C-alpha positions in Angstrom: -143.4 10.0 -24.9 -145.0 8.6 -28.3 -143.2 7.8 -31.3 -144.3 8.9 -34.4 -145.4 6.8 -37.2 -146.1 7.2 -40.5 -147.8 5.3 -43.1 -147.8 4.8 -46.6 -147.9 2.2 -49.8 -147.8 2.1 -53.3 -150.6 2.7 -55.9 -152.0 -1.1 -55.5 -151.7 -1.2 -52.2 -149.5 -4.4 -52.4 -146.5 -2.6 -50.9 -147.0 -1.0 -47.4 -145.0 0.4 -44.9 -144.5 1.7 -41.2 -141.8 4.0 -40.5 -141.2 5.2 -36.7 -139.1 7.6 -35.2 -138.5 11.0 -36.4 -138.1 11.5 -39.9 -134.7 12.7 -41.1 -133.1 14.5 -44.1 -136.5 15.6 -45.9 -135.5 17.2 -48.7 -136.2 17.5 -52.5 -133.8 16.1 -55.2 -133.1 16.7 -59.1 -130.7 14.5 -60.1 -130.8 12.5 -63.3 -131.0 9.4 -60.9 -134.1 10.5 -59.0 -135.8 12.0 -62.3 -135.4 8.5 -64.3 -136.5 6.7 -61.3 -139.6 8.6 -60.5 -140.2 10.1 -64.3 -140.2 13.7 -62.7 -138.3 16.2 -62.4 -138.1 16.8 -59.1 -138.7 14.1 -55.7 -139.3 14.7 -52.5 -137.4 12.5 -49.9 -137.7 11.5 -45.9 -134.9 9.2 -44.7 -135.5 6.8 -41.9 -133.3 3.9 -39.8 -133.5 0.8 -41.8 -134.5 -0.9 -38.3 -137.6 2.1 -37.9 -139.2 0.3 -41.5 -141.4 -2.2 -41.5 -143.0 -3.8 -44.7 -146.6 -4.4 -44.0 -148.1 -5.1 -47.0 -149.3 -8.6 -48.3 -146.1 -8.0 -51.3 -143.8 -7.9 -48.8 -140.4 -5.4 -49.2 -140.4 -3.7 -52.1 -138.5 -5.2 -55.2 -135.1 -3.3 -55.8 -132.7 -2.4 -58.7 -129.3 -1.5 -58.1 -128.8 2.4 -58.9 -125.3 2.9 -57.8 -122.2 1.9 -55.6 -124.1 2.4 -52.0 -127.8 1.8 -53.4 -131.0 0.6 -54.8 -134.2 1.8 -55.7 -137.0 0.7 -54.5 -140.4 0.3 -56.2 -143.7 -2.0 -56.4 -142.8 -5.3 -58.7 -146.9 -5.5 -59.3 -148.2 -1.6 -60.5 -144.5 -0.1 -60.7 -144.8 3.0 -58.4 -141.6 4.4 -57.2 -140.9 3.9 -53.2 -137.6 5.1 -52.7 -134.2 3.8 -52.0 -132.6 1.4 -49.7 -129.3 2.3 -48.7 -126.2 -0.1 -48.0 -125.7 1.7 -44.6 -128.7 1.3 -42.2 -130.9 3.7 -44.0 -134.5 3.6 -46.3 -135.3 6.7 -48.1 -138.9 7.1 -48.9 -140.3 9.6 -51.5 -143.3 11.6 -50.2 -145.7 10.9 -52.6 -146.2 7.3 -51.0 -147.0 8.5 -47.6 -150.7 8.8 -46.7 -150.4 11.8 -44.8 -147.6 13.6 -46.9 -148.9 17.1 -45.7 -147.2 16.1 -42.7 -145.3 19.6 -41.2 -142.1 17.5 -40.5 -141.7 15.8 -43.8 -141.7 19.2 -45.3 -138.3 19.2 -47.3 -135.6 21.6 -45.9 -133.1 21.7 -48.9 -132.6 20.7 -52.6 -130.2 18.7 -53.8 -128.8 18.8 -57.3 -130.6 22.1 -57.8 -128.7 22.4 -61.2 -130.5 19.6 -62.5 -134.3 21.5 -62.0 -135.2 23.4 -65.3 -134.8 26.7 -65.6 -138.6 27.5 -65.5 -139.1 25.3 -62.3 -141.1 27.9 -60.0 -144.4 27.5 -61.7 -146.6 28.0 -58.8 -145.7 31.4 -59.4 -146.8 31.6 -63.1 -149.7 29.0 -63.6 -153.2 29.6 -62.2 -154.6 26.4 -60.4 -156.2 24.2 -62.1 -159.8 22.4 -61.7 
């Protein structure tokens, strides 16, 4: 059986990755740290074991900012794109927006962390028409 591979990268293409194996813990999060890291009210994440992620772009590994006792937020130093988080434990969490194919069914979030961090109006898809 072939190992599933996922590819993605930042806005400028300097940081690229390939993640192999099953996607673990796909979820969304509305904690203040995710909000400030991304500039968005909610981030969608998926985790992979660190040894299953290869940094393949010309920029090598993303830049990091130590954001907690156990994790560093990852981003592209050139364009500023949010990439994810690299935990001290052997986990790399990648944000779904940087995947080349973010709509893959197995990447669909299964739960939401810090639900209370969302504004009460956060169900926009049921109230607003589609733009464009």
